[in-house]
C-alpha positions in Angstrom: 19.5 -3.4 32.7 22.0 -6.2 32.7 23.4 -6.6 29.2 24.8 -9.8 27.9 28.0 -9.1 25.9 28.7 -11.6 23.2 32.2 -11.3 21.9 32.9 -12.9 18.5 36.5 -13.8 17.7 36.9 -14.7 14.1 39.4 -15.0 11.2 38.9 -12.8 8.2 37.0 -13.9 5.1 34.7 -15.9 7.2 31.0 -15.3 7.7 31.7 -13.0 10.7 30.0 -10.0 9.0 26.9 -12.1 8.1 26.8 -13.2 11.7 27.0 -9.5 12.8 24.1 -8.7 10.4 22.2 -11.6 11.8 22.5 -10.3 15.4 22.0 -6.7 14.3 18.6 -7.7 12.9 17.4 -8.7 16.3 15.2 -6.0 17.9 16.9 -6.7 21.3 20.5 -6.4 20.2 23.1 -3.7 19.4 26.3 -4.5 17.6 29.8 -3.0 17.1 32.1 -3.8 14.2 35.7 -4.7 14.9 36.4 -2.1 17.7 40.1 -3.1 17.9 40.9 -2.4 14.3 42.7 0.9 14.8 44.4 -0.5 17.9 45.8 -3.3 15.7 47.0 -1.0 13.0 48.6 1.3 15.6 50.6 -1.6 17.0 51.8 -3.5 13.9 54.0 -2.7 10.9 52.0 -3.3 7.8 53.1 -2.1 4.4 49.6 -1.9 2.9 46.2 -2.3 4.4 43.0 -1.2 2.7 41.5 2.0 4.2 44.1 2.5 6.9 43.7 6.2 7.2 39.9 6.0 7.5 40.1 3.2 10.1 42.6 5.2 12.3 40.4 8.3 12.1 37.2 6.4 13.1 38.3 4.3 16.1 40.2 4.7 19.4 43.9 3.6 19.2 44.5 2.4 22.8 43.0 -0.7 24.3 41.9 1.2 27.4 39.8 3.5 25.2 38.5 0.6 23.1 37.3 -1.1 26.2 35.8 2.1 27.7 34.1 3.3 24.5 33.2 0.1 22.6 33.3 -3.0 24.7 32.2 -2.1 28.2 30.3 1.0 27.3 26.7 1.7 28.4 24.3 -0.2 26.1 20.5 0.3 26.3 19.5 -3.2 25.2 19.6 -6.8 26.5 22.3 -8.0 24.1 25.5 -6.4 22.8 27.3 -8.3 20.0 31.0 -7.4 19.5 32.4 -8.6 16.2 36.2 -8.9 16.2 39.2 -10.4 14.4 41.6 -12.7 16.2 44.7 -11.0 14.6 43.7 -7.7 16.2 44.6 -9.2 19.6 48.1 -7.9 19.6 50.2 -7.7 22.8 47.2 -7.8 25.1 46.3 -8.7 28.6 43.4 -11.0 27.8 41.8 -10.9 31.3 39.0 -8.6 30.0 37.7 -11.5 28.0 36.7 -13.3 31.2 33.9 -10.8 31.6 32.4 -11.6 28.1 30.6 -14.5 26.4 33.2 -15.6 23.9 32.5 -17.2 20.6 35.1 -18.4 18.1 34.3 -18.6 14.4 36.5 -20.7 12.2 36.6 -21.7 8.6 38.4 -24.4 6.6 41.8 -22.8 6.0 41.8 -23.8 2.3 38.6 -21.7 1.7 39.7 -18.9 4.0 43.1 -18.4 2.3 41.7 -18.7 -1.2 39.4 -15.8 -0.4 41.7 -13.7 1.7 44.5 -13.7 -0.9 42.2 -11.8 -3.3 42.6 -8.7 -1.1 46.0 -9.4 0.6 48.1 -11.2 -2.0 50.5 -13.0 0.3 48.8 -13.5 3.7 50.7 -14.9 6.7 49.7 -17.1 9.6 49.1 -14.0 11.7 46.9 -12.5 9.0 44.4 -15.4 8.8 44.0 -15.6 12.6 43.6 -19.3 13.3 46.8 -19.6 15.4 45.7 -16.5 17.4 42.2 -17.9 17.8 43.6 -21.1 19.3 45.9 -19.1 21.7 43.0 -17.0 22.9 40.7 -20.1 23.2 43.3 -22.0 25.2 43.7 -19.0 27.5 40.0 -19.0 28.3 39.9 -22.8 28.8 42.9 -22.5 31.2 40.9 -19.9 33.1 37.9 -22.2 33.6 35.8 -20.8 30.7 33.9 -22.9 28.1 34.1 -20.9 24.9 31.9 -21.7 21.9 33.5 -22.7 18.6 31.5 -22.4 15.4 32.4 -23.7 12.0 31.1 -21.4 9.3 30.5 -24.3 6.9 28.3 -26.0 9.5 26.3 -22.8 10.0 25.8 -22.4 6.3 24.6 -26.0 6.0 21.6 -25.3 8.3 21.5 -21.7 9.6 18.3 -22.1 11.6 19.4 -25.2 13.5 22.9 -23.9 14.2 21.7 -20.4 15.3 19.1 -22.0 17.6 22.0 -24.1 19.1 24.1 -21.0 19.5 21.4 -19.1 21.2 20.8 -21.9 23.7 24.6 -22.1 24.4 24.8 -18.4 25.2 21.4 -18.4 27.0 19.5 -16.0 24.8 16.2 -16.7 23.0 16.4 -17.5 19.3 14.8 -14.9 17.0 13.6 -15.7 13.5 14.9 -12.2 12.4 18.4 -13.6 12.7 17.9 -15.6 9.5 17.3 -12.8 7.1 18.1 -9.1 6.6 17.7 -6.5 3.9 20.4 -6.2 1.2 22.8 -3.4 1.5 25.0 -1.9 4.2 23.9 -1.3 7.8 24.6 1.7 10.0 27.0 -0.2 12.2 29.4 -1.2 9.4 33.0 -0.1 9.9 34.7 2.4 7.6 36.5 -0.5 5.9 33.2 -2.1 4.7 33.6 -0.9 1.1 36.8 -3.0 0.8 35.5 -6.2 2.3 31.7 -6.4 2.6 30.5 -6.5 -1.1 29.3 -10.0 -0.8 27.3 -9.6 2.4 25.8 -6.4 1.0 24.3 -8.4 -1.8 22.9 -11.0 0.6 19.7 -11.2 2.5 20.7 -14.2 4.6 23.3 -16.8 5.1 24.5 -18.3 1.8 27.4 -20.5 0.6 30.5 -18.5 -0.3 31.8 -18.6 -3.8 35.3 -19.0 -2.6 34.4 -22.4 -1.3 35.3 -23.9 -4.7 38.2 -21.6 -5.7 41.6 -23.2 -6.1 44.4 -22.3 -3.7 47.5 -20.8 -5.3 50.5 -23.1 -5.1 52.6 -20.5 -3.2 50.1 -20.6 -0.3 50.0 -24.4 0.2 52.6 -24.2 3.1 50.5 -21.6 4.9 47.4 -23.9 4.4 49.3 -26.9 5.9 50.5 -24.9 8.9 47.1 -23.4 9.6 45.3 -26.8 9.5 46.7 -27.9 12.9 45.2 -24.9 14.6 41.9 -25.4 12.8 41.8 -29.0 14.1 42.6 -27.9 17.6 39.7 -25.5 17.6 37.4 -28.0 16.0 38.2 -30.3 19.0 36.9 -27.8 21.6 33.6 -29.2 22.8 
């Protein structure tokens, strides 16, 4: 069986987990949750990160093992959805991405940072991922690929329409099961889910995020202004 491997590259505090749940609810799809998380933690110096020990114990630490076990592994279904974070792409040869169907998920930086700083108090440009998303996207374009860029606010405005468009773009049939799922965790959640997934566990479908109306702390305004240029570059990808 030829499996289509859809690789989601997202920033944190987006609707990436909801999108993973959406694909996981398809009867023809298997999913994997942030397979590069332990690789990222093993190759960066971070003073504090929620659930570090559990993450390092649950996932491979080298990129070769990540690719072998969790990206290009044998999958007994037509579609394999890989949910990943852009900031996990540390010191990598990106050529393996040329074998995948790549999707970039972005969110208005004001909303993203307002939400993220509730878990990581002083996030950096690297933490929120937009710059890295643009770098990876530009790499793919320069190698003749046409990646898909999704704005989470657009998806939330009309989930059915936007998911139908996404499915056409990646050449898979739309399934109505993508629009709703049962509340609570799923088997494929990563070990870090208890720190980050409380909102999606309460959901049964795509819904507007509360942080959409939260005020951004003054100390993070410079980060917001810097990240906007990368957001606009990604928005401009057709």
